[in-house]
BALUM-849024 format. One record per residue (C-alpha): x, y, z. Coordinates in nm, 3 decimals. Example, Ala and Ser with C-alpha at 12.3 -4.5 7.8 and 13.67 -1.06 7.14 Angstrom:
// residues 2
+---------+---------+---------+
:      px :      py :      pz :
+---------+---------+---------+
:   1.230 :  -0.450 :   0.780 :
:   1.367 :  -0.106 :   0.714 :
+---------+---------+---------+
This chain:
// residues 537
+---------+---------+---------+
:      px :      py :      pz :
+---------+---------+---------+
:   9.783 : -11.425 :   7.495 :
:   9.444 : -11.530 :   7.358 :
:   9.278 : -11.229 :   7.521 :
:   9.534 : -11.004 :   7.355 :
:   9.464 : -11.150 :   7.009 :
:   9.089 : -11.121 :   7.060 :
:   9.132 : -10.758 :   7.162 :
:   9.347 : -10.686 :   6.856 :
:   9.090 : -10.851 :   6.625 :
:   8.807 : -10.645 :   6.770 :
:   9.016 : -10.330 :   6.741 :
:   9.101 : -10.407 :   6.377 :
:   8.736 : -10.479 :   6.293 :
:   8.628 : -10.153 :   6.455 :
:   8.896 :  -9.964 :   6.263 :
:   8.780 : -10.114 :   5.930 :
:   8.417 : -10.028 :   6.001 :
:   8.513 :  -9.670 :   6.088 :
:   8.719 :  -9.643 :   5.768 :
:   8.425 :  -9.770 :   5.564 :
:   8.195 :  -9.508 :   5.709 :
:   8.451 :  -9.234 :   5.657 :
:   8.522 :  -9.346 :   5.300 :
:   8.159 :  -9.303 :   5.183 :
:   8.160 :  -9.053 :   4.902 :
:   7.905 :  -8.955 :   4.633 :
:   7.658 :  -9.219 :   4.744 :
:   7.907 :  -9.511 :   4.752 :
:   8.241 :  -9.629 :   4.888 :
:   8.543 :  -9.443 :   4.757 :
:   8.809 :  -9.619 :   4.552 :
:   9.118 :  -9.734 :   4.743 :
:   9.468 :  -9.605 :   4.671 :
:   9.604 :  -9.958 :   4.650 :
:   9.500 : -10.126 :   4.325 :
:   9.536 : -10.472 :   4.480 :
:   9.274 : -10.383 :   4.742 :
:   9.043 : -10.257 :   4.467 :
:   9.078 : -10.575 :   4.263 :
:   9.030 : -10.795 :   4.568 :
:   8.716 : -10.607 :   4.672 :
:   8.589 : -10.618 :   4.314 :
:   8.630 : -10.995 :   4.294 :
:   8.469 : -11.039 :   4.632 :
:   8.162 : -10.827 :   4.552 :
:   8.111 : -10.986 :   4.211 :
:   8.167 : -11.338 :   4.343 :
:   8.470 : -11.410 :   4.122 :
:   8.239 : -11.420 :   3.819 :
:   8.415 : -11.570 :   3.516 :
:   8.268 : -11.311 :   3.279 :
:   8.447 : -11.025 :   3.460 :
:   8.779 : -10.988 :   3.275 :
:   9.071 : -10.821 :   3.456 :
:   9.392 : -10.742 :   3.267 :
:   9.689 : -10.588 :   3.450 :
:   9.965 : -10.376 :   3.292 :
:  10.275 : -10.187 :   3.397 :
:  10.344 :  -9.840 :   3.264 :
:  10.566 :  -9.540 :   3.336 :
:  10.897 :  -9.495 :   3.514 :
:  10.897 :  -9.612 :   3.785 :
:  10.654 :  -9.884 :   3.678 :
:  10.291 :  -9.823 :   3.779 :
:  10.040 : -10.106 :   3.796 :
:   9.732 : -10.051 :   3.579 :
:   9.426 : -10.277 :   3.549 :
:   9.160 : -10.280 :   3.276 :
:   8.829 : -10.442 :   3.377 :
:   8.529 : -10.518 :   3.158 :
:   8.241 : -10.766 :   3.135 :
:   8.264 : -11.023 :   2.860 :
:   7.946 : -11.029 :   2.654 :
:   7.838 : -10.676 :   2.748 :
:   8.143 : -10.493 :   2.610 :
:   8.235 : -10.475 :   2.244 :
:   8.530 : -10.715 :   2.230 :
:   8.680 : -10.557 :   1.919 :
:   8.659 : -10.209 :   2.066 :
:   8.819 : -10.323 :   2.392 :
:   9.105 : -10.499 :   2.214 :
:   9.171 : -10.230 :   1.955 :
:   9.110 :  -9.903 :   2.137 :
:   9.181 :  -9.991 :   2.502 :
:   9.414 : -10.289 :   2.534 :
:   9.625 : -10.201 :   2.233 :
:   9.661 :  -9.845 :   2.357 :
:   9.781 :  -9.959 :   2.699 :
:  10.026 : -10.224 :   2.574 :
:  10.383 : -10.110 :   2.616 :
:  10.489 : -10.220 :   2.268 :
:  10.231 :  -9.997 :   2.102 :
:  10.348 :  -9.683 :   2.281 :
:  10.674 :  -9.498 :   2.236 :
:  10.873 :  -9.647 :   2.526 :
:  11.111 :  -9.355 :   2.547 :
:  10.816 :  -9.119 :   2.579 :
:  10.629 :  -9.330 :   2.832 :
:  10.938 :  -9.360 :   3.052 :
:  10.958 :  -8.982 :   3.080 :
:  10.609 :  -8.957 :   3.229 :
:  10.623 :  -8.898 :   3.605 :
:  10.421 :  -9.134 :   3.822 :
:  10.196 :  -8.851 :   3.938 :
:  10.090 :  -8.774 :   3.580 :
:  10.031 :  -9.130 :   3.460 :
:   9.654 :  -9.108 :   3.529 :
:   9.612 :  -8.790 :   3.321 :
:   9.828 :  -8.933 :   3.043 :
:   9.608 :  -9.240 :   3.009 :
:   9.290 :  -9.032 :   3.022 :
:   9.401 :  -8.762 :   2.778 :
:   9.654 :  -8.928 :   2.546 :
:   9.676 :  -9.306 :   2.567 :
:   9.318 :  -9.414 :   2.501 :
:   9.198 :  -9.387 :   2.141 :
:   8.834 :  -9.446 :   2.231 :
:   8.570 :  -9.180 :   2.179 :
:   8.390 :  -9.169 :   2.515 :
:   8.611 :  -9.128 :   2.823 :
:   8.503 :  -9.014 :   3.171 :
:   8.620 :  -9.032 :   3.532 :
:   8.433 :  -9.190 :   3.824 :
:   8.518 :  -9.129 :   4.189 :
:   8.287 :  -9.364 :   4.383 :
:   8.277 :  -9.741 :   4.402 :
:   7.912 :  -9.774 :   4.300 :
:   7.978 :  -9.580 :   3.980 :
:   8.273 :  -9.808 :   3.906 :
:   8.063 : -10.123 :   3.948 :
:   7.776 :  -9.983 :   3.742 :
:   8.013 :  -9.893 :   3.457 :
:   8.159 : -10.245 :   3.450 :
:   7.818 : -10.412 :   3.457 :
:   7.688 : -10.178 :   3.185 :
:   7.953 : -10.288 :   2.933 :
:   8.209 : -10.009 :   2.976 :
:   8.579 : -10.070 :   3.039 :
:   8.717 :  -9.939 :   3.370 :
:   9.088 :  -9.859 :   3.410 :
:   9.234 :  -9.848 :   3.760 :
:   9.573 :  -9.688 :   3.832 :
:   9.766 :  -9.778 :   4.142 :
:   9.778 :  -9.487 :   4.387 :
:   9.470 :  -9.311 :   4.248 :
:   9.127 :  -9.298 :   4.411 :
:   8.961 :  -9.237 :   4.075 :
:   8.895 :  -9.462 :   3.776 :
:   8.886 :  -9.401 :   3.403 :
:   8.580 :  -9.531 :   3.219 :
:   8.590 :  -9.593 :   2.844 :
:   8.266 :  -9.632 :   2.650 :
:   8.285 :  -9.983 :   2.505 :
:   7.921 : -10.091 :   2.537 :
:   7.820 : -10.338 :   2.272 :
:   7.833 : -10.714 :   2.281 :
:   7.588 : -10.942 :   2.106 :
:   7.259 : -10.778 :   2.009 :
:   6.979 : -10.830 :   1.760 :
:   7.021 : -10.646 :   1.434 :
:   6.767 : -10.396 :   1.306 :
:   6.483 : -10.581 :   1.133 :
:   6.123 : -10.530 :   1.027 :
:   5.872 : -10.486 :   1.313 :
:   5.662 : -10.792 :   1.381 :
:   5.363 : -10.632 :   1.552 :
:   5.309 : -10.331 :   1.321 :
:   5.362 : -10.441 :   0.963 :
:   5.308 : -10.198 :   0.674 :
:   5.298 : -10.245 :   0.296 :
:   5.442 :  -9.904 :   0.215 :
:   5.683 :  -9.740 :   0.455 :
:   6.015 :  -9.797 :   0.633 :
:   6.096 : -10.157 :   0.723 :
:   6.330 : -10.091 :   1.016 :
:   6.215 : -10.148 :   1.372 :
:   6.347 : -10.097 :   1.721 :
:   6.574 : -10.352 :   1.887 :
:   6.658 : -10.433 :   2.249 :
:   6.947 : -10.182 :   2.250 :
:   6.851 :  -9.836 :   2.374 :
:   7.144 :  -9.676 :   2.191 :
:   7.036 :  -9.825 :   1.860 :
:   6.676 :  -9.717 :   1.915 :
:   6.773 :  -9.356 :   1.988 :
:   6.993 :  -9.352 :   1.677 :
:   6.703 :  -9.476 :   1.460 :
:   6.495 :  -9.173 :   1.566 :
:   6.785 :  -8.929 :   1.529 :
:   6.833 :  -9.053 :   1.174 :
:   6.486 :  -8.917 :   1.098 :
:   6.495 :  -8.596 :   1.304 :
:   6.830 :  -8.422 :   1.253 :
:   6.755 :  -8.131 :   1.480 :
:   6.957 :  -7.993 :   1.772 :
:   6.626 :  -7.944 :   1.953 :
:   6.578 :  -8.321 :   1.978 :
:   6.675 :  -8.368 :   2.341 :
:   6.744 :  -8.697 :   2.518 :
:   6.757 :  -8.712 :   2.898 :
:   6.895 :  -9.040 :   3.042 :
:   6.812 :  -9.186 :   3.381 :
:   6.832 :  -9.518 :   3.560 :
:   6.531 :  -9.692 :   3.715 :
:   6.543 : -10.010 :   3.921 :
:   6.733 : -10.054 :   4.245 :
:   6.871 : -10.392 :   4.136 :
:   6.862 : -10.390 :   3.756 :
:   6.970 : -10.024 :   3.712 :
:   6.790 : -10.018 :   3.378 :
:   6.876 :  -9.738 :   3.136 :
:   6.573 :  -9.523 :   3.056 :
:   6.576 :  -9.224 :   2.823 :
:   6.328 :  -8.940 :   2.778 :
:   6.311 :  -8.795 :   2.424 :
:   6.129 :  -8.481 :   2.308 :
:   6.168 :  -8.183 :   2.075 :
:   6.244 :  -7.878 :   2.284 :
:   6.066 :  -7.604 :   2.087 :
:   5.753 :  -7.813 :   2.023 :
:   5.679 :  -8.002 :   2.345 :
:   5.491 :  -7.844 :   2.633 :
:   5.738 :  -7.783 :   2.918 :
:   5.473 :  -7.868 :   3.179 :
:   5.427 :  -8.206 :   3.014 :
:   5.802 :  -8.275 :   3.032 :
:   5.808 :  -8.183 :   3.399 :
:   5.509 :  -8.407 :   3.473 :
:   5.667 :  -8.708 :   3.301 :
:   5.995 :  -8.654 :   3.487 :
:   5.819 :  -8.636 :   3.822 :
:   5.630 :  -8.960 :   3.757 :
:   5.945 :  -9.140 :   3.650 :
:   6.143 :  -9.013 :   3.949 :
:   5.871 :  -9.138 :   4.185 :
:   5.923 :  -9.497 :   4.068 :
:   6.089 :  -9.704 :   4.342 :
:   6.115 : -10.061 :   4.219 :
:   6.385 : -10.325 :   4.224 :
:   6.365 : -10.422 :   3.857 :
:   6.254 : -10.289 :   3.518 :
:   6.270 : -10.565 :   3.257 :
:   6.033 : -10.417 :   2.997 :
:   5.863 : -10.087 :   2.922 :
:   5.536 : -10.234 :   3.052 :
:   5.675 : -10.202 :   3.407 :
:   5.704 :  -9.826 :   3.364 :
:   5.377 :  -9.794 :   3.171 :
:   5.181 :  -9.945 :   3.460 :
:   5.346 :  -9.718 :   3.718 :
:   5.309 :  -9.381 :   3.543 :
:   4.965 :  -9.408 :   3.378 :
:   4.680 :  -9.185 :   3.496 :
:   4.416 :  -9.452 :   3.538 :
:   4.487 :  -9.800 :   3.675 :
:   4.142 :  -9.958 :   3.681 :
:   4.055 :  -9.933 :   3.314 :
:   4.098 : -10.185 :   3.032 :
:   4.178 :  -9.908 :   2.785 :
:   4.548 :  -9.826 :   2.734 :
:   4.640 :  -9.467 :   2.822 :
:   5.002 :  -9.486 :   2.703 :
:   5.082 :  -9.578 :   2.344 :
:   5.361 :  -9.824 :   2.262 :
:   5.523 :  -9.891 :   1.928 :
:   5.828 : -10.057 :   1.778 :
:   5.836 :  -9.832 :   1.469 :
:   6.087 :  -9.543 :   1.461 :
:   5.878 :  -9.348 :   1.209 :
:   5.577 :  -9.363 :   1.445 :
:   5.790 :  -9.223 :   1.729 :
:   5.926 :  -8.947 :   1.505 :
:   5.577 :  -8.848 :   1.391 :
:   5.448 :  -8.826 :   1.748 :
:   5.752 :  -8.626 :   1.861 :
:   5.680 :  -8.374 :   1.585 :
:   5.329 :  -8.336 :   1.727 :
:   5.467 :  -8.245 :   2.071 :
:   5.456 :  -8.580 :   2.248 :
:   5.724 :  -8.748 :   2.460 :
:   5.890 :  -9.084 :   2.393 :
:   6.022 :  -9.306 :   2.672 :
:   6.293 :  -9.555 :   2.575 :
:   6.373 :  -9.852 :   2.799 :
:   6.683 : -10.064 :   2.752 :
:   6.612 : -10.430 :   2.680 :
:   6.284 : -10.390 :   2.488 :
:   6.194 : -10.286 :   2.132 :
:   5.871 : -10.119 :   2.246 :
:   5.890 :  -9.743 :   2.306 :
:   5.626 :  -9.561 :   2.511 :
:   5.459 :  -9.244 :   2.381 :
:   5.268 :  -8.999 :   2.600 :
:   5.019 :  -8.842 :   2.608 :
:   4.784 :  -9.050 :   2.399 :
:   4.424 :  -9.033 :   2.280 :
:   4.167 :  -9.297 :   2.189 :
:   4.191 :  -9.227 :   1.816 :
:   4.570 :  -9.282 :   1.804 :
:   4.510 :  -9.657 :   1.837 :
:   4.327 :  -9.664 :   1.503 :
:   4.591 :  -9.465 :   1.316 :
:   4.869 :  -9.645 :   1.134 :
:   5.185 :  -9.485 :   0.995 :
:   5.089 :  -9.621 :   0.655 :
:   4.791 :  -9.383 :   0.647 :
:   5.030 :  -9.094 :   0.588 :
:   5.229 :  -9.264 :   0.312 :
:   4.930 :  -9.320 :   0.080 :
:   4.707 :  -9.065 :  -0.088 :
:   4.460 :  -8.905 :   0.150 :
:   4.155 :  -9.066 :  -0.013 :
:   4.305 :  -9.413 :   0.033 :
:   4.396 :  -9.321 :   0.391 :
:   4.038 :  -9.211 :   0.462 :
:   3.893 :  -9.534 :   0.319 :
:   4.129 :  -9.758 :   0.517 :
:   4.075 :  -9.566 :   0.840 :
:   3.696 :  -9.579 :   0.806 :
:   3.728 :  -9.952 :   0.743 :
:   3.915 :  -9.985 :   1.072 :
:   3.642 :  -9.806 :   1.264 :
:   3.383 : -10.033 :   1.100 :
:   3.585 : -10.338 :   1.202 :
:   3.606 : -10.194 :   1.555 :
:   3.227 : -10.172 :   1.578 :
:   3.184 : -10.523 :   1.437 :
:   3.434 : -10.675 :   1.679 :
:   3.274 : -10.492 :   1.973 :
:   2.902 : -10.535 :   1.894 :
:   2.875 : -10.823 :   1.643 :
:   2.778 : -11.114 :   1.873 :
:   2.575 : -10.885 :   2.101 :
:   2.354 : -10.759 :   1.820 :
:   2.293 : -11.117 :   1.704 :
:   2.205 : -11.231 :   2.059 :
:   1.969 : -10.938 :   2.117 :
:   1.797 : -10.978 :   1.782 :
:   1.750 : -11.355 :   1.800 :
:   1.637 : -11.349 :   2.166 :
:   1.425 : -11.034 :   2.213 :
:   1.371 : -10.857 :   1.880 :
:   1.274 : -11.118 :   1.622 :
:   1.036 : -10.867 :   1.463 :
:   1.337 : -10.669 :   1.340 :
:   1.465 : -10.964 :   1.135 :
:   1.324 : -11.020 :   0.782 :
:   1.082 : -11.310 :   0.771 :
:   1.279 : -11.525 :   0.527 :
:   1.600 : -11.477 :   0.729 :
:   1.417 : -11.545 :   1.056 :
:   1.280 : -11.873 :   0.920 :
:   1.630 : -11.976 :   0.809 :
:   1.779 : -11.893 :   1.149 :
:   1.500 : -12.074 :   1.332 :
:   1.557 : -12.385 :   1.119 :
:   1.929 : -12.377 :   1.201 :
:   1.861 : -12.342 :   1.573 :
:   1.598 : -12.614 :   1.582 :
:   1.831 : -12.879 :   1.724 :
:   2.054 : -12.647 :   1.933 :
:   1.991 : -12.710 :   2.305 :
:   2.144 : -12.384 :   2.431 :
:   2.018 : -12.025 :   2.422 :
:   2.193 : -11.781 :   2.190 :
:   2.403 : -11.631 :   2.471 :
:   2.549 : -11.967 :   2.582 :
:   2.600 : -12.059 :   2.218 :
:   2.796 : -11.737 :   2.154 :
:   2.991 : -11.773 :   2.478 :
:   3.107 : -12.125 :   2.384 :
:   3.224 : -12.013 :   2.041 :
:   3.392 : -11.693 :   2.164 :
:   3.583 : -11.875 :   2.437 :
:   3.688 : -12.144 :   2.191 :
:   3.809 : -11.880 :   1.946 :
:   4.007 : -11.697 :   2.218 :
:   4.170 : -12.023 :   2.330 :
:   4.267 : -12.103 :   1.972 :
:   4.408 : -11.755 :   1.922 :
:   4.617 : -11.774 :   2.240 :
:   4.737 : -12.124 :   2.156 :
:   4.840 : -12.012 :   1.809 :
:   5.051 : -11.733 :   1.958 :
:   5.224 : -11.949 :   2.221 :
:   5.291 : -12.253 :   2.003 :
:   5.605 : -12.281 :   1.785 :
:   5.584 : -12.046 :   1.491 :
:   5.610 : -12.325 :   1.233 :
:   5.284 : -12.490 :   1.345 :
:   5.109 : -12.210 :   1.536 :
:   4.923 : -12.060 :   1.239 :
:   4.831 : -12.401 :   1.098 :
:   4.690 : -12.517 :   1.433 :
:   4.485 : -12.201 :   1.484 :
:   4.337 : -12.203 :   1.132 :
:   4.278 : -12.578 :   1.100 :
:   4.159 : -12.597 :   1.461 :
:   3.904 : -12.323 :   1.401 :
:   3.768 : -12.488 :   1.087 :
:   3.750 : -12.835 :   1.240 :
:   3.602 : -12.711 :   1.566 :
:   3.336 : -12.500 :   1.396 :
:   3.233 : -12.774 :   1.154 :
:   3.222 : -13.037 :   1.429 :
:   3.019 : -12.810 :   1.659 :
:   2.760 : -12.748 :   1.387 :
:   2.731 : -13.118 :   1.300 :
:   2.699 : -13.211 :   1.668 :
:   2.413 : -12.962 :   1.709 :
:   2.591 : -12.759 :   1.978 :
:   2.589 : -12.432 :   1.783 :
:   2.419 : -12.307 :   1.470 :
:   2.588 : -12.222 :   1.143 :
:   2.486 : -11.856 :   1.175 :
:   2.662 : -11.828 :   1.512 :
:   2.983 : -11.971 :   1.363 :
:   2.968 : -11.708 :   1.089 :
:   2.906 : -11.424 :   1.337 :
:   3.192 : -11.529 :   1.566 :
:   3.429 : -11.577 :   1.271 :
:   3.357 : -11.233 :   1.128 :
:   3.396 : -11.081 :   1.474 :
:   3.731 : -11.252 :   1.527 :
:   3.863 : -11.144 :   1.188 :
:   3.747 : -10.784 :   1.246 :
:   3.939 : -10.769 :   1.575 :
:   4.264 : -10.816 :   1.384 :
:   4.204 : -10.494 :   1.188 :
:   4.288 : -10.278 :   1.493 :
:   4.653 : -10.164 :   1.451 :
:   4.727 : -10.153 :   1.826 :
:   4.732 : -10.491 :   1.998 :
:   4.656 : -10.353 :   2.345 :
:   4.344 : -10.177 :   2.217 :
:   4.232 : -10.499 :   2.045 :
:   4.257 : -10.680 :   2.379 :
:   4.038 : -10.415 :   2.543 :
:   3.775 : -10.462 :   2.273 :
:   3.776 : -10.838 :   2.330 :
:   3.717 : -10.790 :   2.703 :
:   3.428 : -10.548 :   2.653 :
:   3.273 : -10.782 :   2.396 :
:   3.188 : -11.035 :   2.669 :
:   3.044 : -10.764 :   2.893 :
:   2.819 : -10.631 :   2.616 :
:   2.705 : -10.987 :   2.538 :
:   2.580 : -11.024 :   2.897 :
:   2.379 : -10.702 :   2.875 :
:   2.242 : -10.803 :   2.532 :
:   2.128 : -11.141 :   2.669 :
:   1.962 : -10.969 :   2.966 :
:   1.796 : -10.658 :   2.822 :
:   1.833 : -10.686 :   2.444 :
:   1.907 : -10.371 :   2.247 :
:   1.826 : -10.163 :   2.554 :
:   2.108 : -10.336 :   2.741 :
:   2.347 : -10.271 :   2.450 :
:   2.252 :  -9.901 :   2.458 :
:   2.299 :  -9.881 :   2.836 :
:   2.643 : -10.045 :   2.840 :
:   2.758 :  -9.835 :   2.543 :
:   2.660 :  -9.516 :   2.727 :
:   2.858 :  -9.637 :   3.030 :
:   3.163 :  -9.712 :   2.814 :
:   3.148 :  -9.373 :   2.640 :
:   3.114 :  -9.196 :   2.976 :
:   3.414 :  -9.391 :   3.103 :
:   3.617 :  -9.296 :   2.795 :
:   3.529 :  -8.929 :   2.836 :
:   3.647 :  -8.942 :   3.197 :
:   3.990 :  -9.087 :   3.115 :
:   4.299 :  -8.870 :   3.085 :
:   4.652 :  -8.930 :   2.967 :
:   4.896 :  -8.699 :   3.145 :
:   4.620 :  -8.444 :   3.182 :
:   4.503 :  -8.465 :   2.819 :
:   4.138 :  -8.580 :   2.767 :
:   4.139 :  -8.931 :   2.627 :
:   3.866 :  -8.855 :   2.370 :
:   4.025 :  -8.535 :   2.236 :
:   3.958 :  -8.389 :   1.987 :
:   3.593 :  -8.502 :   1.988 :
:   3.539 :  -8.445 :   2.360 :
:   3.624 :  -8.163 :   2.390 :
:   3.547 :  -8.090 :   2.028 :
:   3.831 :  -7.901 :   1.857 :
:   3.748 :  -7.802 :   1.502 :
:   4.101 :  -7.753 :   1.371 :
:   4.214 :  -8.093 :   1.500 :
:   3.949 :  -8.288 :   1.304 :
:   4.190 :  -8.316 :   1.012 :
:   4.349 :  -8.626 :   1.167 :
:   4.096 :  -8.777 :   1.407 :
:   3.835 :  -8.991 :   1.234 :
:   3.940 :  -8.891 :   0.882 :
:   4.284 :  -8.832 :   0.737 :
:   4.254 :  -8.512 :   0.534 :
:   4.506 :  -8.404 :   0.267 :
:   4.854 :  -8.304 :   0.373 :
:   4.799 :  -7.932 :   0.313 :
:   4.537 :  -7.929 :   0.589 :
:   4.805 :  -8.018 :   0.849 :
:   4.890 :  -7.655 :   0.918 :
:   4.888 :  -7.678 :   1.299 :
:   4.975 :  -7.940 :   1.559 :
:   4.722 :  -8.081 :   1.807 :
:   4.618 :  -7.795 :   2.034 :
:   4.598 :  -7.985 :   2.362 :
:   4.930 :  -8.165 :   2.312 :
:   5.160 :  -7.894 :   2.177 :
:   5.117 :  -7.540 :   2.302 :
:   5.465 :  -7.397 :   2.236 :
:   5.504 :  -7.407 :   1.857 :
:   5.175 :  -7.506 :   1.699 :
:   5.256 :  -7.404 :   1.339 :
:   5.359 :  -7.703 :   1.131 :
:   5.364 :  -7.558 :   0.780 :
:   5.256 :  -7.257 :   0.580 :
:   4.902 :  -7.233 :   0.451 :
:   4.817 :  -7.255 :   0.084 :
:   5.062 :  -7.532 :  -0.005 :
:   4.809 :  -7.750 :  -0.186 :
:   4.926 :  -7.871 :  -0.529 :
:   4.816 :  -7.676 :  -0.836 :
:   4.862 :  -7.747 :  -1.209 :
:   5.101 :  -7.522 :  -1.402 :
:   4.948 :  -7.216 :  -1.566 :
:   5.072 :  -7.328 :  -1.906 :
:   5.076 :  -7.685 :  -2.028 :
:   5.405 :  -7.838 :  -2.139 :
:   5.287 :  -7.892 :  -2.496 :
:   5.165 :  -7.535 :  -2.550 :
:   5.518 :  -7.393 :  -2.596 :
:   5.602 :  -7.648 :  -2.865 :
:   5.283 :  -7.573 :  -3.060 :
:   5.347 :  -7.200 :  -3.047 :
+---------+---------+---------+
């Protein structure tokens, strides 16, 4: 008898395994006819999670079992209750009408007539059913059907639209991206109301199944660029994508470079402006930072506020940023080289003052600068990581106390404290945080060359950096465009920000489909006759 039972168990297990293999459809297991089996398998695969809500109904004549499944916290509770549950409740539907629906048409009735929700689709495989539930949609199972109805109820708790924290402007829009990919796409569509604004969704991450969207303007973007971005995204095989930085690191052209080759922003107006120039935006669900490709070196010194002021103000502010970039990159190195190797270049009165300050300092200028720079970087990092209420106070007070104490103790000179302070303040003038980090890294490298070879070392390392920049590419576009290669018509928005009527064409290397942006000759002109002349006549 025991042998017979063992044989029957093995036979049943073999039959189930064969049925599983046969039932594979569209990349996943097919949905069972019996709704009880579907619900049991669903609970088993999701580990009876308490946030998975299952509500069963009866509908039709004869009565058909229906189940609505959604994830609490990911689905919009009001939308589920009002447009799904209320529609399926028997007291909200004409009972005489529902009783006349044959059992074989109950699925189509729910899909076409019962649900009052906007987005409704049908899934046929088990993996698609699970993904819909875990994405915040509501899945409706009907007994006897191997398909499921999916209603778009994604929502749940999310951060409201607020002002960006990393890219603050005085004049300009105050809305910024959130962690919801749907909200972020809507913020850009609000600015570009064009049917040519295309969005292509995809999912990346074997475990997380993160929603990623590709956005571009069809008639402006280069089709080869779109194809290249798609190929790089499709090549990503990773188990999780928790932030856009995961994708940025996997699709960039150059890995071993401190310079960023993909731009990121949390401002919708910045994304809209780059889309209108022919670039591509990559949205990732769960992060307010949107990637923009391709990018150039000069994009990291351009702020959206430059285009909201008069052009002369924009030119002055942008030149100030480039000056701050040079100070933050070369400030300590020039001081080290001058005080160590080239004292003859310093005016006599200033040299005497510096020598008097350094009289009791036991370290050379390079060690002195290294101590102060490392201390400043530690204070900056501590100010960022500490609670916001005390972070700024600790960084400011800590810097003042540390600098004053170091000077009084004779560890560093007063001039070195001034140089490091100006350098640190200048580094904050760079609009892009990732470019500011690159400058901080290169600052230490240039300091080593300055302490070794003086101004000759500074010249050598700068030539190496420029050669490295000229060799970088972002999705095939030269990183130093439009200076290397030099493109005359693109100089209107590279180092300077010329008046608006000079923006006749888009960047040549980025957009090659529709390069005309506006008609020529649109510069403002005074009226031919003054307003007061008619009254006098």
